[in-house]
HTML snippet that shows the backbone in 3Dmol.js (N, CA, C, O; Angstrom):
<script src="https://3Dmol.org/build/3Dmol-min.js"></script>
<div id="view" style="width:600px;height:400px;position:relative"></div>
<script>
const pdb = `
ATOM      1  N   MET A   1      57.922  89.771  90.013  1.00  0.00           N
ATOM      2  CA  MET A   1      59.057  90.201  89.235  1.00  0.00           C
ATOM      3  C   MET A   1      59.615  88.995  88.487  1.00  0.00           C
ATOM      4  O   MET A   1      59.860  87.944  89.079  1.00  0.00           O
ATOM      5  N   ARG A   2      59.809  89.154  87.207  1.00  0.00           N
ATOM      6  CA  ARG A   2      60.354  88.080  86.378  1.00  0.00           C
ATOM      7  C   ARG A   2      61.870  88.205  86.325  1.00  0.00           C
ATOM      8  O   ARG A   2      62.416  89.235  85.931  1.00  0.00           O
ATOM      9  N   LEU A   3      62.520  87.145  86.725  1.00  0.00           N
ATOM     10  CA  LEU A   3      63.983  87.141  86.743  1.00  0.00           C
ATOM     11  C   LEU A   3      64.548  86.036  85.855  1.00  0.00           C
ATOM     12  O   LEU A   3      65.647  85.539  86.101  1.00  0.00           O
ATOM     13  N   ASP A   4      63.800  85.654  84.827  1.00  0.00           N
ATOM     14  CA  ASP A   4      64.259  84.602  83.917  1.00  0.00           C
ATOM     15  C   ASP A   4      65.609  84.922  83.288  1.00  0.00           C
ATOM     16  O   ASP A   4      66.374  84.013  82.967  1.00  0.00           O
ATOM     17  N   PHE A   5      65.906  86.197  83.111  1.00  0.00           N
ATOM     18  CA  PHE A   5      67.167  86.587  82.480  1.00  0.00           C
ATOM     19  C   PHE A   5      68.377  86.213  83.332  1.00  0.00           C
ATOM     20  O   PHE A   5      69.507  86.252  82.847  1.00  0.00           O
ATOM     21  N   LEU A   6      68.155  85.852  84.597  1.00  0.00           N
ATOM     22  CA  LEU A   6      69.257  85.436  85.477  1.00  0.00           C
ATOM     23  C   LEU A   6      69.431  83.917  85.538  1.00  0.00           C
ATOM     24  O   LEU A   6      70.397  83.426  86.122  1.00  0.00           O
ATOM     25  N   ARG A   7      68.518  83.189  84.949  1.00  0.00           N
ATOM     26  CA  ARG A   7      68.535  81.732  85.056  1.00  0.00           C
ATOM     27  C   ARG A   7      69.875  81.128  84.650  1.00  0.00           C
ATOM     28  O   ARG A   7      70.341  80.190  85.297  1.00  0.00           O
ATOM     29  N   HIS A   8      70.500  81.638  83.601  1.00  0.00           N
ATOM     30  CA  HIS A   8      71.772  81.070  83.137  1.00  0.00           C
ATOM     31  C   HIS A   8      72.878  81.199  84.191  1.00  0.00           C
ATOM     32  O   HIS A   8      73.878  80.485  84.120  1.00  0.00           O
ATOM     33  N   LEU A   9      72.712  82.090  85.157  1.00  0.00           N
ATOM     34  CA  LEU A   9      73.727  82.244  86.198  1.00  0.00           C
ATOM     35  C   LEU A   9      73.725  81.081  87.180  1.00  0.00           C
ATOM     36  O   LEU A   9      74.784  80.662  87.646  1.00  0.00           O
ATOM     37  N   TYR A  10      72.571  80.567  87.490  1.00  0.00           N
ATOM     38  CA  TYR A  10      72.508  79.509  88.501  1.00  0.00           C
ATOM     39  C   TYR A  10      72.258  78.120  87.928  1.00  0.00           C
ATOM     40  O   TYR A  10      72.248  77.150  88.686  1.00  0.00           O
ATOM     41  N   GLN A  11      72.059  77.988  86.641  1.00  0.00           N
ATOM     42  CA  GLN A  11      71.860  76.669  86.058  1.00  0.00           C
ATOM     43  C   GLN A  11      73.165  76.025  85.589  1.00  0.00           C
ATOM     44  O   GLN A  11      73.162  74.873  85.157  1.00  0.00           O
ATOM     45  N   GLN A  12      74.252  76.736  85.667  1.00  0.00           N
ATOM     46  CA  GLN A  12      75.547  76.193  85.274  1.00  0.00           C
ATOM     47  C   GLN A  12      76.183  75.467  86.457  1.00  0.00           C
ATOM     48  O   GLN A  12      75.964  75.856  87.604  1.00  0.00           O
ATOM     49  N   PRO A  13      76.970  74.415  86.197  1.00  0.00           N
ATOM     50  CA  PRO A  13      77.590  73.690  87.304  1.00  0.00           C
ATOM     51  C   PRO A  13      78.667  74.493  88.037  1.00  0.00           C
ATOM     52  O   PRO A  13      78.936  74.234  89.210  1.00  0.00           O
ATOM     53  N   LEU A  14      79.275  75.449  87.369  1.00  0.00           N
ATOM     54  CA  LEU A  14      80.303  76.275  88.002  1.00  0.00           C
ATOM     55  C   LEU A  14      79.666  77.482  88.666  1.00  0.00           C
ATOM     56  O   LEU A  14      78.667  78.011  88.176  1.00  0.00           O
ATOM     57  N   GLY A  15      80.233  77.915  89.764  1.00  0.00           N
ATOM     58  CA  GLY A  15      79.745  79.112  90.432  1.00  0.00           C
ATOM     59  C   GLY A  15      80.156  80.369  89.692  1.00  0.00           C
ATOM     60  O   GLY A  15      80.928  80.323  88.734  1.00  0.00           O
ATOM     61  N   CYS A  16      79.636  81.473  90.143  1.00  0.00           N
ATOM     62  CA  CYS A  16      79.971  82.779  89.565  1.00  0.00           C
ATOM     63  C   CYS A  16      80.583  83.659  90.631  1.00  0.00           C
ATOM     64  O   CYS A  16      80.214  83.593  91.803  1.00  0.00           O
ATOM     65  N   ALA A  17      81.516  84.475  90.211  1.00  0.00           N
ATOM     66  CA  ALA A  17      82.000  85.550  91.067  1.00  0.00           C
ATOM     67  C   ALA A  17      81.048  86.721  90.833  1.00  0.00           C
ATOM     68  O   ALA A  17      80.713  87.029  89.689  1.00  0.00           O
ATOM     69  N   SER A  18      80.621  87.363  91.893  1.00  0.00           N
ATOM     70  CA  SER A  18      79.717  88.500  91.730  1.00  0.00           C
ATOM     71  C   SER A  18      80.267  89.703  92.482  1.00  0.00           C
ATOM     72  O   SER A  18      80.896  89.584  93.533  1.00  0.00           O
ATOM     73  N   VAL A  19      80.003  90.859  91.900  1.00  0.00           N
ATOM     74  CA  VAL A  19      80.427  92.106  92.529  1.00  0.00           C
ATOM     75  C   VAL A  19      79.365  93.166  92.265  1.00  0.00           C
ATOM     76  O   VAL A  19      78.848  93.293  91.155  1.00  0.00           O
ATOM     77  N   TYR A  20      79.058  93.913  93.301  1.00  0.00           N
ATOM     78  CA  TYR A  20      78.166  95.067  93.225  1.00  0.00           C
ATOM     79  C   TYR A  20      79.010  96.238  93.696  1.00  0.00           C
ATOM     80  O   TYR A  20      79.487  96.244  94.831  1.00  0.00           O
ATOM     81  N   LEU A  21      79.199  97.230  92.833  1.00  0.00           N
ATOM     82  CA  LEU A  21      80.181  98.255  93.155  1.00  0.00           C
ATOM     83  C   LEU A  21      79.682  99.650  92.792  1.00  0.00           C
ATOM     84  O   LEU A  21      78.978  99.842  91.800  1.00  0.00           O
ATOM     85  N   ASP A  22      80.062 100.603  93.612  1.00  0.00           N
ATOM     86  CA  ASP A  22      79.809 102.016  93.341  1.00  0.00           C
ATOM     87  C   ASP A  22      80.823 102.457  92.305  1.00  0.00           C
ATOM     88  O   ASP A  22      82.028 102.428  92.553  1.00  0.00           O
ATOM     89  N   ILE A  23      80.332 102.870  91.133  1.00  0.00           N
ATOM     90  CA  ILE A  23      81.230 103.334  90.073  1.00  0.00           C
ATOM     91  C   ILE A  23      80.912 104.779  89.690  1.00  0.00           C
ATOM     92  O   ILE A  23      81.105 105.186  88.544  1.00  0.00           O
ATOM     93  N   THR A  24      80.427 105.536  90.653  1.00  0.00           N
ATOM     94  CA  THR A  24      80.066 106.926  90.413  1.00  0.00           C
ATOM     95  C   THR A  24      81.291 107.678  89.897  1.00  0.00           C
ATOM     96  O   THR A  24      82.370 107.597  90.484  1.00  0.00           O
ATOM     97  N   ARG A  25      81.119 108.400  88.808  1.00  0.00           N
ATOM     98  CA  ARG A  25      82.204 109.173  88.205  1.00  0.00           C
ATOM     99  C   ARG A  25      81.746 110.622  88.097  1.00  0.00           C
ATOM    100  O   ARG A  25      81.354 111.089  87.027  1.00  0.00           O
ATOM    101  N   THR A  26      81.803 111.314  89.211  1.00  0.00           N
ATOM    102  CA  THR A  26      81.327 112.695  89.210  1.00  0.00           C
ATOM    103  C   THR A  26      82.435 113.726  89.270  1.00  0.00           C
ATOM    104  O   THR A  26      82.199 114.905  89.005  1.00  0.00           O
ATOM    105  N   ASP A  27      83.631 113.303  89.611  1.00  0.00           N
ATOM    106  CA  ASP A  27      84.725 114.259  89.686  1.00  0.00           C
ATOM    107  C   ASP A  27      86.040 113.561  89.329  1.00  0.00           C
ATOM    108  O   ASP A  27      86.072 112.344  89.145  1.00  0.00           O
ATOM    109  N   LEU A  28      87.109 114.328  89.235  1.00  0.00           N
ATOM    110  CA  LEU A  28      88.399 113.800  88.805  1.00  0.00           C
ATOM    111  C   LEU A  28      88.904 112.640  89.660  1.00  0.00           C
ATOM    112  O   LEU A  28      89.372 111.648  89.101  1.00  0.00           O
ATOM    113  N   PRO A  29      88.829 112.719  91.001  1.00  0.00           N
ATOM    114  CA  PRO A  29      89.340 111.586  91.782  1.00  0.00           C
ATOM    115  C   PRO A  29      88.445 110.347  91.726  1.00  0.00           C
ATOM    116  O   PRO A  29      88.769 109.325  92.331  1.00  0.00           O
ATOM    117  N   ALA A  30      87.321 110.429  91.006  1.00  0.00           N
ATOM    118  CA  ALA A  30      86.411 109.283  90.949  1.00  0.00           C
ATOM    119  C   ALA A  30      87.117 108.044  90.406  1.00  0.00           C
ATOM    120  O   ALA A  30      86.900 106.942  90.909  1.00  0.00           O
ATOM    121  N   LYS A  31      87.954 108.209  89.392  1.00  0.00           N
ATOM    122  CA  LYS A  31      88.670 107.068  88.825  1.00  0.00           C
ATOM    123  C   LYS A  31      89.525 106.387  89.886  1.00  0.00           C
ATOM    124  O   LYS A  31      89.585 105.159  89.950  1.00  0.00           O
ATOM    125  N   GLU A  32      90.175 107.176  90.704  1.00  0.00           N
ATOM    126  CA  GLU A  32      91.001 106.625  91.784  1.00  0.00           C
ATOM    127  C   GLU A  32      90.134 105.948  92.843  1.00  0.00           C
ATOM    128  O   GLU A  32      90.496 104.893  93.363  1.00  0.00           O
ATOM    129  N   GLN A  33      88.986 106.556  93.163  1.00  0.00           N
ATOM    130  CA  GLN A  33      88.083 105.968  94.148  1.00  0.00           C
ATOM    131  C   GLN A  33      87.530 104.631  93.656  1.00  0.00           C
ATOM    132  O   GLN A  33      87.434 103.672  94.421  1.00  0.00           O
ATOM    133  N   ILE A  34      87.174 104.576  92.391  1.00  0.00           N
ATOM    134  CA  ILE A  34      86.672 103.323  91.812  1.00  0.00           C
ATOM    135  C   ILE A  34      87.764 102.267  91.858  1.00  0.00           C
ATOM    136  O   ILE A  34      87.494 101.112  92.187  1.00  0.00           O
ATOM    137  N   ALA A  35      88.989 102.648  91.532  1.00  0.00           N
ATOM    138  CA  ALA A  35      90.110 101.700  91.571  1.00  0.00           C
ATOM    139  C   ALA A  35      90.313 101.160  92.990  1.00  0.00           C
ATOM    140  O   ALA A  35      90.573  99.970  93.170  1.00  0.00           O
ATOM    141  N   LEU A  36      90.196 102.029  93.991  1.00  0.00           N
ATOM    142  CA  LEU A  36      90.342 101.578  95.379  1.00  0.00           C
ATOM    143  C   LEU A  36      89.209 100.643  95.785  1.00  0.00           C
ATOM    144  O   LEU A  36      89.445  99.628  96.439  1.00  0.00           O
ATOM    145  N   ARG A  37      87.976 100.983  95.398  1.00  0.00           N
ATOM    146  CA  ARG A  37      86.837 100.108  95.713  1.00  0.00           C
ATOM    147  C   ARG A  37      87.008  98.751  95.040  1.00  0.00           C
ATOM    148  O   ARG A  37      86.772  97.706  95.647  1.00  0.00           O
ATOM    149  N   TRP A  38      87.424  98.786  93.768  1.00  0.00           N
ATOM    150  CA  TRP A  38      87.610  97.529  93.042  1.00  0.00           C
ATOM    151  C   TRP A  38      88.737  96.709  93.667  1.00  0.00           C
ATOM    152  O   TRP A  38      88.606  95.492  93.794  1.00  0.00           O
ATOM    153  N   ARG A  39      89.827  97.340  94.055  1.00  0.00           N
ATOM    154  CA  ARG A  39      90.933  96.605  94.669  1.00  0.00           C
ATOM    155  C   ARG A  39      90.470  95.877  95.930  1.00  0.00           C
ATOM    156  O   ARG A  39      90.838  94.724  96.151  1.00  0.00           O
ATOM    157  N   ALA A  40      89.670  96.541  96.753  1.00  0.00           N
ATOM    158  CA  ALA A  40      89.150  95.910  97.975  1.00  0.00           C
ATOM    159  C   ALA A  40      88.236  94.736  97.627  1.00  0.00           C
ATOM    160  O   ALA A  40      88.323  93.675  98.245  1.00  0.00           O
ATOM    161  N   ALA A  41      87.363  94.924  96.641  1.00  0.00           N
ATOM    162  CA  ALA A  41      86.463  93.840  96.232  1.00  0.00           C
ATOM    163  C   ALA A  41      87.256  92.693  95.615  1.00  0.00           C
ATOM    164  O   ALA A  41      86.972  91.526  95.885  1.00  0.00           O
ATOM    165  N   ARG A  42      88.248  93.016  94.789  1.00  0.00           N
ATOM    166  CA  ARG A  42      89.073  91.984  94.152  1.00  0.00           C
ATOM    167  C   ARG A  42      89.826  91.167  95.204  1.00  0.00           C
ATOM    168  O   ARG A  42      89.912  89.943  95.096  1.00  0.00           O
ATOM    169  N   ASP A  43      90.366  91.836  96.212  1.00  0.00           N
ATOM    170  CA  ASP A  43      91.081  91.128  97.275  1.00  0.00           C
ATOM    171  C   ASP A  43      90.162  90.129  97.984  1.00  0.00           C
ATOM    172  O   ASP A  43      90.577  89.014  98.298  1.00  0.00           O
ATOM    173  N   LYS A  44      88.914  90.534  98.235  1.00  0.00           N
ATOM    174  CA  LYS A  44      87.964  89.625  98.878  1.00  0.00           C
ATOM    175  C   LYS A  44      87.636  88.449  97.974  1.00  0.00           C
ATOM    176  O   LYS A  44      87.589  87.308  98.433  1.00  0.00           O
ATOM    177  N   LEU A  45      87.409  88.714  96.693  1.00  0.00           N
ATOM    178  CA  LEU A  45      87.099  87.639  95.756  1.00  0.00           C
ATOM    179  C   LEU A  45      88.283  86.683  95.612  1.00  0.00           C
ATOM    180  O   LEU A  45      88.095  85.473  95.490  1.00  0.00           O
ATOM    181  N   ALA A  46      89.491  87.224  95.626  1.00  0.00           N
ATOM    182  CA  ALA A  46      90.694  86.405  95.455  1.00  0.00           C
ATOM    183  C   ALA A  46      90.915  85.448  96.621  1.00  0.00           C
ATOM    184  O   ALA A  46      91.634  84.459  96.481  1.00  0.00           O
ATOM    185  N   GLN A  47      90.307  85.731  97.766  1.00  0.00           N
ATOM    186  CA  GLN A  47      90.422  84.835  98.911  1.00  0.00           C
ATOM    187  C   GLN A  47      89.600  83.560  98.723  1.00  0.00           C
ATOM    188  O   GLN A  47      89.817  82.571  99.423  1.00  0.00           O
ATOM    189  N   GLY A  48      88.674  83.583  97.795  1.00  0.00           N
ATOM    190  CA  GLY A  48      87.841  82.417  97.509  1.00  0.00           C
ATOM    191  C   GLY A  48      88.378  81.663  96.312  1.00  0.00           C
ATOM    192  O   GLY A  48      89.533  81.832  95.923  1.00  0.00           O
ATOM    193  N   PRO A  49      87.535  80.835  95.735  1.00  0.00           N
ATOM    194  CA  PRO A  49      87.988  80.021  94.603  1.00  0.00           C
ATOM    195  C   PRO A  49      87.854  80.713  93.245  1.00  0.00           C
ATOM    196  O   PRO A  49      87.561  80.051  92.249  1.00  0.00           O
ATOM    197  N   VAL A  50      88.061  82.017  93.186  1.00  0.00           N
ATOM    198  CA  VAL A  50      87.923  82.748  91.929  1.00  0.00           C
ATOM    199  C   VAL A  50      89.273  82.788  91.220  1.00  0.00           C
ATOM    200  O   VAL A  50      90.281  83.183  91.805  1.00  0.00           O
ATOM    201  N   ASP A  51      89.282  82.372  89.951  1.00  0.00           N
ATOM    202  CA  ASP A  51      90.542  82.319  89.204  1.00  0.00           C
ATOM    203  C   ASP A  51      90.946  83.709  88.711  1.00  0.00           C
ATOM    204  O   ASP A  51      90.123  84.619  88.618  1.00  0.00           O
ATOM    205  N   GLY A  52      92.217  83.843  88.402  1.00  0.00           N
ATOM    206  CA  GLY A  52      92.779  85.117  87.959  1.00  0.00           C
ATOM    207  C   GLY A  52      92.145  85.659  86.699  1.00  0.00           C
ATOM    208  O   GLY A  52      91.951  86.868  86.580  1.00  0.00           O
ATOM    209  N   ALA A  53      91.815  84.785  85.746  1.00  0.00           N
ATOM    210  CA  ALA A  53      91.212  85.238  84.490  1.00  0.00           C
ATOM    211  C   ALA A  53      89.841  85.866  84.745  1.00  0.00           C
ATOM    212  O   ALA A  53      89.471  86.845  84.097  1.00  0.00           O
ATOM    213  N   THR A  54      89.101  85.306  85.679  1.00  0.00           N
ATOM    214  CA  THR A  54      87.789  85.853  86.021  1.00  0.00           C
ATOM    215  C   THR A  54      87.950  87.205  86.700  1.00  0.00           C
ATOM    216  O   THR A  54      87.206  88.140  86.403  1.00  0.00           O
ATOM    217  N   LEU A  55      88.904  87.316  87.598  1.00  0.00           N
ATOM    218  CA  LEU A  55      89.178  88.606  88.244  1.00  0.00           C
ATOM    219  C   LEU A  55      89.607  89.647  87.215  1.00  0.00           C
ATOM    220  O   LEU A  55      89.215  90.810  87.306  1.00  0.00           O
ATOM    221  N   ASP A  56      90.403  89.236  86.247  1.00  0.00           N
ATOM    222  CA  ASP A  56      90.852  90.167  85.205  1.00  0.00           C
ATOM    223  C   ASP A  56      89.674  90.638  84.346  1.00  0.00           C
ATOM    224  O   ASP A  56      89.603  91.812  83.982  1.00  0.00           O
ATOM    225  N   ALA A  57      88.753  89.729  84.024  1.00  0.00           N
ATOM    226  CA  ALA A  57      87.584  90.109  83.229  1.00  0.00           C
ATOM    227  C   ALA A  57      86.737  91.132  83.982  1.00  0.00           C
ATOM    228  O   ALA A  57      86.276  92.112  83.397  1.00  0.00           O
ATOM    229  N   LEU A  58      86.533  90.905  85.274  1.00  0.00           N
ATOM    230  CA  LEU A  58      85.791  91.866  86.090  1.00  0.00           C
ATOM    231  C   LEU A  58      86.530  93.194  86.172  1.00  0.00           C
ATOM    232  O   LEU A  58      85.914  94.258  86.113  1.00  0.00           O
ATOM    233  N   SER A  59      87.839  93.131  86.306  1.00  0.00           N
ATOM    234  CA  SER A  59      88.643  94.349  86.382  1.00  0.00           C
ATOM    235  C   SER A  59      88.517  95.183  85.114  1.00  0.00           C
ATOM    236  O   SER A  59      88.354  96.402  85.177  1.00  0.00           O
ATOM    237  N   ASP A  60      88.593  94.524  83.969  1.00  0.00           N
ATOM    238  CA  ASP A  60      88.460  95.235  82.690  1.00  0.00           C
ATOM    239  C   ASP A  60      87.106  95.929  82.585  1.00  0.00           C
ATOM    240  O   ASP A  60      87.010  97.058  82.105  1.00  0.00           O
ATOM    241  N   LEU A  61      86.067  95.241  83.037  1.00  0.00           N
ATOM    242  CA  LEU A  61      84.725  95.819  82.986  1.00  0.00           C
ATOM    243  C   LEU A  61      84.611  97.025  83.922  1.00  0.00           C
ATOM    244  O   LEU A  61      84.133  98.086  83.520  1.00  0.00           O
ATOM    245  N   ILE A  62      85.043  96.859  85.147  1.00  0.00           N
ATOM    246  CA  ILE A  62      84.832  97.878  86.178  1.00  0.00           C
ATOM    247  C   ILE A  62      85.728  99.092  85.998  1.00  0.00           C
ATOM    248  O   ILE A  62      85.282 100.221  86.198  1.00  0.00           O
ATOM    249  N   THR A  63      86.966  98.881  85.628  1.00  0.00           N
ATOM    250  CA  THR A  63      87.895 100.006  85.504  1.00  0.00           C
ATOM    251  C   THR A  63      88.026 100.498  84.073  1.00  0.00           C
ATOM    252  O   THR A  63      88.819 101.396  83.790  1.00  0.00           O
ATOM    253  N   GLY A  64      87.255  99.916  83.176  1.00  0.00           N
ATOM    254  CA  GLY A  64      87.302 100.296  81.771  1.00  0.00           C
ATOM    255  C   GLY A  64      86.710 101.678  81.530  1.00  0.00           C
ATOM    256  O   GLY A  64      86.614 102.493  82.448  1.00  0.00           O
ATOM    257  N   PRO A  65      86.319 101.931  80.292  1.00  0.00           N
ATOM    258  CA  PRO A  65      85.777 103.249  79.940  1.00  0.00           C
ATOM    259  C   PRO A  65      84.639 103.657  80.883  1.00  0.00           C
ATOM    260  O   PRO A  65      83.945 102.817  81.457  1.00  0.00           O
ATOM    261  N   ALA A  66      84.481 104.935  81.016  1.00  0.00           N
ATOM    262  CA  ALA A  66      83.486 105.478  81.951  1.00  0.00           C
ATOM    263  C   ALA A  66      82.096 104.933  81.665  1.00  0.00           C
ATOM    264  O   ALA A  66      81.660 104.845  80.517  1.00  0.00           O
ATOM    265  N   HIS A  67      81.425 104.576  82.729  1.00  0.00           N
ATOM    266  CA  HIS A  67      80.033 104.143  82.655  1.00  0.00           C
ATOM    267  C   HIS A  67      79.161 105.331  83.038  1.00  0.00           C
ATOM    268  O   HIS A  67      79.584 106.193  83.808  1.00  0.00           O
ATOM    269  N   ASN A  68      77.958 105.377  82.508  1.00  0.00           N
ATOM    270  CA  ASN A  68      77.031 106.436  82.881  1.00  0.00           C
ATOM    271  C   ASN A  68      76.323 106.127  84.190  1.00  0.00           C
ATOM    272  O   ASN A  68      75.766 107.025  84.821  1.00  0.00           O
ATOM    273  N   ALA A  69      76.341 104.886  84.596  1.00  0.00           N
ATOM    274  CA  ALA A  69      75.638 104.465  85.802  1.00  0.00           C
ATOM    275  C   ALA A  69      76.421 104.844  87.049  1.00  0.00           C
ATOM    276  O   ALA A  69      77.610 105.156  86.987  1.00  0.00           O
ATOM    277  N   ARG A  70      75.735 104.809  88.173  1.00  0.00           N
ATOM    278  CA  ARG A  70      76.388 105.093  89.450  1.00  0.00           C
ATOM    279  C   ARG A  70      76.788 103.810  90.162  1.00  0.00           C
ATOM    280  O   ARG A  70      77.546 103.846  91.131  1.00  0.00           O
ATOM    281  N   GLY A  71      76.286 102.689  89.691  1.00  0.00           N
ATOM    282  CA  GLY A  71      76.629 101.398  90.273  1.00  0.00           C
ATOM    283  C   GLY A  71      76.642 100.339  89.195  1.00  0.00           C
ATOM    284  O   GLY A  71      76.148 100.555  88.089  1.00  0.00           O
ATOM    285  N   ILE A  72      77.209  99.192  89.524  1.00  0.00           N
ATOM    286  CA  ILE A  72      77.239  98.085  88.574  1.00  0.00           C
ATOM    287  C   ILE A  72      77.087  96.772  89.345  1.00  0.00           C
ATOM    288  O   ILE A  72      77.616  96.605  90.444  1.00  0.00           O
ATOM    289  N   ALA A  73      76.357  95.864  88.739  1.00  0.00           N
ATOM    290  CA  ALA A  73      76.260  94.490  89.232  1.00  0.00           C
ATOM    291  C   ALA A  73      76.864  93.622  88.139  1.00  0.00           C
ATOM    292  O   ALA A  73      76.433  93.685  86.988  1.00  0.00           O
ATOM    293  N   ALA A  74      77.850  92.818  88.487  1.00  0.00           N
ATOM    294  CA  ALA A  74      78.534  92.014  87.476  1.00  0.00           C
ATOM    295  C   ALA A  74      78.777  90.605  88.001  1.00  0.00           C
ATOM    296  O   ALA A  74      79.081  90.405  89.177  1.00  0.00           O
ATOM    297  N   PHE A  75      78.635  89.638  87.106  1.00  0.00           N
ATOM    298  CA  PHE A  75      78.867  88.239  87.412  1.00  0.00           C
ATOM    299  C   PHE A  75      79.811  87.687  86.350  1.00  0.00           C
ATOM    300  O   PHE A  75      79.660  87.979  85.164  1.00  0.00           O
ATOM    301  N   ALA A  76      80.782  86.892  86.780  1.00  0.00           N
ATOM    302  CA  ALA A  76      81.758  86.332  85.836  1.00  0.00           C
ATOM    303  C   ALA A  76      82.146  84.928  86.263  1.00  0.00           C
ATOM    304  O   ALA A  76      82.081  84.575  87.440  1.00  0.00           O
ATOM    305  N   ARG A  77      82.546  84.142  85.287  1.00  0.00           N
ATOM    306  CA  ARG A  77      83.091  82.809  85.549  1.00  0.00           C
ATOM    307  C   ARG A  77      83.969  82.422  84.371  1.00  0.00           C
ATOM    308  O   ARG A  77      83.730  82.843  83.239  1.00  0.00           O
ATOM    309  N   GLY A  78      84.973  81.628  84.645  1.00  0.00           N
ATOM    310  CA  GLY A  78      85.828  81.132  83.571  1.00  0.00           C
ATOM    311  C   GLY A  78      86.476  82.217  82.737  1.00  0.00           C
ATOM    312  O   GLY A  78      86.705  82.028  81.543  1.00  0.00           O
ATOM    313  N   GLY A  79      86.775  83.349  83.350  1.00  0.00           N
ATOM    314  CA  GLY A  79      87.448  84.424  82.623  1.00  0.00           C
ATOM    315  C   GLY A  79      86.537  85.265  81.752  1.00  0.00           C
ATOM    316  O   GLY A  79      87.020  86.068  80.953  1.00  0.00           O
ATOM    317  N   GLU A  80      85.217  85.098  81.891  1.00  0.00           N
ATOM    318  CA  GLU A  80      84.279  85.849  81.062  1.00  0.00           C
ATOM    319  C   GLU A  80      83.185  86.487  81.909  1.00  0.00           C
ATOM    320  O   GLU A  80      82.748  85.921  82.911  1.00  0.00           O
ATOM    321  N   ILE A  81      82.755  87.660  81.495  1.00  0.00           N
ATOM    322  CA  ILE A  81      81.603  88.303  82.110  1.00  0.00           C
ATOM    323  C   ILE A  81      80.369  87.579  81.571  1.00  0.00           C
ATOM    324  O   ILE A  81      80.169  87.499  80.359  1.00  0.00           O
ATOM    325  N   VAL A  82      79.551  87.056  82.472  1.00  0.00           N
ATOM    326  CA  VAL A  82      78.340  86.362  82.025  1.00  0.00           C
ATOM    327  C   VAL A  82      77.096  87.223  82.212  1.00  0.00           C
ATOM    328  O   VAL A  82      76.047  86.934  81.638  1.00  0.00           O
ATOM    329  N   PHE A  83      77.211  88.268  83.007  1.00  0.00           N
ATOM    330  CA  PHE A  83      76.091  89.196  83.191  1.00  0.00           C
ATOM    331  C   PHE A  83      76.631  90.470  83.821  1.00  0.00           C
ATOM    332  O   PHE A  83      77.394  90.419  84.786  1.00  0.00           O
ATOM    333  N   ALA A  84      76.236  91.596  83.280  1.00  0.00           N
ATOM    334  CA  ALA A  84      76.592  92.882  83.872  1.00  0.00           C
ATOM    335  C   ALA A  84      75.428  93.834  83.625  1.00  0.00           C
ATOM    336  O   ALA A  84      74.882  93.914  82.524  1.00  0.00           O
ATOM    337  N   ARG A  85      75.076  94.540  84.665  1.00  0.00           N
ATOM    338  CA  ARG A  85      73.953  95.464  84.546  1.00  0.00           C
ATOM    339  C   ARG A  85      74.287  96.747  85.298  1.00  0.00           C
ATOM    340  O   ARG A  85      74.688  96.708  86.462  1.00  0.00           O
ATOM    341  N   PRO A  86      74.120  97.884  84.625  1.00  0.00           N
ATOM    342  CA  PRO A  86      74.306  99.150  85.326  1.00  0.00           C
ATOM    343  C   PRO A  86      73.189  99.328  86.353  1.00  0.00           C
ATOM    344  O   PRO A  86      72.085  98.813  86.178  1.00  0.00           O
ATOM    345  N   MET A  87      73.485 100.054  87.414  1.00  0.00           N
ATOM    346  CA  MET A  87      72.512 100.344  88.450  1.00  0.00           C
ATOM    347  C   MET A  87      72.368 101.865  88.557  1.00  0.00           C
ATOM    348  O   MET A  87      73.370 102.578  88.511  1.00  0.00           O
ATOM    349  N   PRO A  88      71.152 102.366  88.698  1.00  0.00           N
ATOM    350  CA  PRO A  88      70.967 103.822  88.729  1.00  0.00           C
ATOM    351  C   PRO A  88      71.532 104.481  89.981  1.00  0.00           C
ATOM    352  O   PRO A  88      71.805 105.681  89.987  1.00  0.00           O
ATOM    353  N   ASP A  89      71.705 103.702  91.034  1.00  0.00           N
ATOM    354  CA  ASP A  89      72.263 104.208  92.284  1.00  0.00           C
ATOM    355  C   ASP A  89      73.374 103.283  92.747  1.00  0.00           C
ATOM    356  O   ASP A  89      73.365 102.099  92.410  1.00  0.00           O
ATOM    357  N   PRO A  90      74.327 103.793  93.506  1.00  0.00           N
ATOM    358  CA  PRO A  90      75.383 102.918  94.021  1.00  0.00           C
ATOM    359  C   PRO A  90      74.807 101.907  95.012  1.00  0.00           C
ATOM    360  O   PRO A  90      73.851 102.214  95.723  1.00  0.00           O
ATOM    361  N   PRO A  91      75.368 100.731  95.063  1.00  0.00           N
ATOM    362  CA  PRO A  91      74.873  99.730  96.006  1.00  0.00           C
ATOM    363  C   PRO A  91      75.197 100.111  97.449  1.00  0.00           C
ATOM    364  O   PRO A  91      74.852  99.376  98.374  1.00  0.00           O
TER     365      PRO A  91
END
`;
const viewer = $3Dmol.createViewer("view");
viewer.addModel(pdb, "pdb");
viewer.setStyle({}, {cartoon: {color: "spectrum"}});
viewer.zoomTo();
viewer.render();
</script>
């Protein structure tokens, strides 16, 4: 498996915040469920050395407009999303 597209994530001197999240949107309460999942993940990330701008960038991505995917893998640093990929199934 070729993973060259991920090289920029680990060749930078700064670390990345990463999140793998179930973003299934199949019914009305899905938005609330996603918000709860994200809040739990954000709280865990906030316990580490992740800055607020990076958490906000991830939040905008995850809670933003509906995704067609059932899961998402996202990496961010310095207040920017550096990689995000939809996943066909929830993690």
